N, C-alpha and C positions, 0 to 999 in steps of 0.2 A: 740434561744434556747438550749443552754447546758445541755446535759446529762452526770451526772456524775456517771462514774462505779467504786465501791471500786473495787480494785483487791482481787479474794480471795488469803485465806492461805489456801497453801498443809495442809490437815492431814495428822497425823504422827498416824500411829497404834501404842496401846501399848504395848509393848511387857510385860511390865509384869501382866499382866490379861489374858496373852497366855499363857504364862509361867504357874499362877497357873490354869490353866483348863486344862492343858495335867499333872499338879501334880493330880490335884484331880481324873483326869480319869488313871494315872499309880494309884494311892492308890486305887481306887474303884478294878480295874481289879486283883489286887495283893489278897486284902481281899476277892473278891469273887471267885478267882480259890481256886482250891483244891489243899491239896499238901499231897496229894498219892504217896509212891511209888514203881514205877509200877517195877513188876520183870520180866525175864523171863525164857521158860525152853526151854532146846534143843526139839524138836521133828523132829525126822530123817526118811528120805524118805527107804525103801526098797530097796536093789541092785540087782540087776539085776542076776538071774541064783541061786539066793540064795533058800535054801528049807525052805516050811515052817515050823514052829511049828505042832507036830500032834493035831489033833481036841482034844483030847483028855486032852491034858495040856492048854488050851485057855480057859480063861474064859469072856464070850461075857455080856460084859456091856453095858444095853439098857439106855437113857437118853431122858425123855419123857422131851416137852415143856415147863409142869407145873413144871419142877424139877425133878421129881420121877425117882429115881433110881432101876434097875431092875437085878440081878446077872444071868444070867442063867434063866431066867423067871421069877427067885420069885422075887420078891417087897424087896425092902432093905430102912432103915430109912437113911439119910446122915450119920446122926448122928453115927449110928452102921456101915457104910462102911468099915472101915481098919479093924475091929472084925471080920466080914463075910469075907473079903480077906485074913487075916489071917487062918480061917477056912480051906477055899479053898486052901490054900496052902500048909495046913498039908495033903491035901487029892494029890499032887502032879498037884496044879495048878502052871505055873510058868509063861506064857504069858496073858498080858490081852486085849480085841479087843472093843473099847469104840466108842459105836454106835450109832449118836441123830437121834432120830426122830421126826419131824417135827420141826415148829420151833424152837429152842432150842438157846437161846440170850448169845452170843458167852463170855461173862462173867462167866456165869453156866457152860458152856464147858469146859473153862480153868480153875474154881474152881477142876472139878469131876478130868480134868487130872492132877494135882497137888495132889491129894487128891492119889489120883491111882500109881504116879508118886512117893510117899511119902513113900509105901508099898515095903517090900521088892521082890518085880514081876522082872522076868528078864527083861520084857520087855513091855511096854504100849503103843499100836497102836490105830490109829482113822479110821475109817472107813466112808463111806459117808454112 
């Protein structure tokens, strides 16, 4: 009794379908990603031996986790921040110290720092 075994053909993986899948994945990730322009700003560290400005010329800015802002203990709306800082500058305030309270989101912290740096304050510092 003879058994006849048919030789198996090697199957070749089709690259066409693989390229289609890769193209669809590439298209998916390109369309779902965000196309925001990320901007940076300079954040400098105080040098050793440099005298701190007088406490009368420092504006204390508290940023809460819910997004509320207070300047020297007085609550201020975020939209009125630059106008209020201009009023403080007229009184001789030259420096700002931003102090986040609680778990402030990083984006909110960065937005507030950018708003403070866009004013005519001499320096803006970040405290713990």
